[in-house]
C-alpha positions in Angstrom: -6.1 -21.8 4.3 -5.6 -19.8 7.0 -7.9 -18.5 9.4 -8.5 -14.8 10.5 -6.0 -14.8 13.2 -2.9 -16.7 11.2 -4.3 -13.8 8.9 -3.6 -11.3 11.1 -0.2 -12.5 11.9 1.3 -12.8 8.6 0.2 -9.8 7.2 0.0 -6.9 10.1 -3.3 -6.3 9.7 -5.6 -6.6 12.9 -8.6 -8.7 12.9 -10.8 -6.1 13.7 -9.6 -4.4 10.9 -9.7 -7.6 8.0 -13.6 -7.9 9.3 -14.2 -4.6 8.7 -12.7 -4.2 5.7 -14.4 -7.1 4.4 -17.4 -6.1 5.2 -17.3 -2.1 3.9 -15.3 -2.4 1.2 -15.3 -6.2 0.0 -11.8 -6.2 -1.4 -11.2 -9.4 -0.5 -13.3 -12.2 0.3 -12.8 -15.3 2.7 -13.9 -18.5 1.7 -16.1 -19.9 5.0 -16.0 -23.0 6.5 -19.5 -24.8 7.4 -19.3 -23.2 10.7 -18.8 -20.2 9.3 -15.2 -19.8 10.3 -13.5 -17.1 7.5 -10.5 -18.7 5.7 -7.9 -16.9 4.1 -6.3 -18.2 0.5 -2.8 -16.5 -1.2 -4.9 -13.8 -3.3 -6.7 -12.7 -0.3 -3.5 -12.1 1.1 -2.1 -10.6 -1.1 -5.3 -8.4 -1.5 -4.7 -7.7 2.6 -1.1 -6.4 1.8 -1.9 -4.5 -1.1 -4.8 -2.1 1.0 -2.4 -2.7 3.6 0.5 -0.9 2.1 -2.0 1.6 -0.3 -3.5 3.2 3.3 -0.4 3.6 5.2 1.2 5.4 2.6 -1.9 7.5 3.1 -4.9 6.3 0.6 -8.4 6.4 2.2 -9.1 2.7 2.7 -12.0 3.2 0.6 -9.8 4.2 -2.5 -7.6 1.0 -1.3 -10.2 -1.1 -1.6 -11.7 0.3 -5.5 -7.3 0.1 -6.4 -7.5 -3.5 -5.0 -10.8 -5.0 -6.4 -9.3 -3.4 -10.0 -6.8 -6.0 -9.4 -9.6 -8.5 -11.1 -12.0 -11.2 -10.0 -11.6 -12.8 -6.4 -10.6 -16.0 -6.6 
């Protein structure tokens, strides 16, 4: 499990963008520690990378989230 900062460094997506994508689109749902901190697993990282690549390719974040959500239930 990775912190939001570690996930941001690994994926190249800024932490504020990760928070916005989670809140606005729900394409990935990081787990929360008892203290409320987000933690990211391999599935979340895969979804973040997919969204990053789709958005970089010109797709809107909303449409990219739809594609990522269609991958199946997040674990």
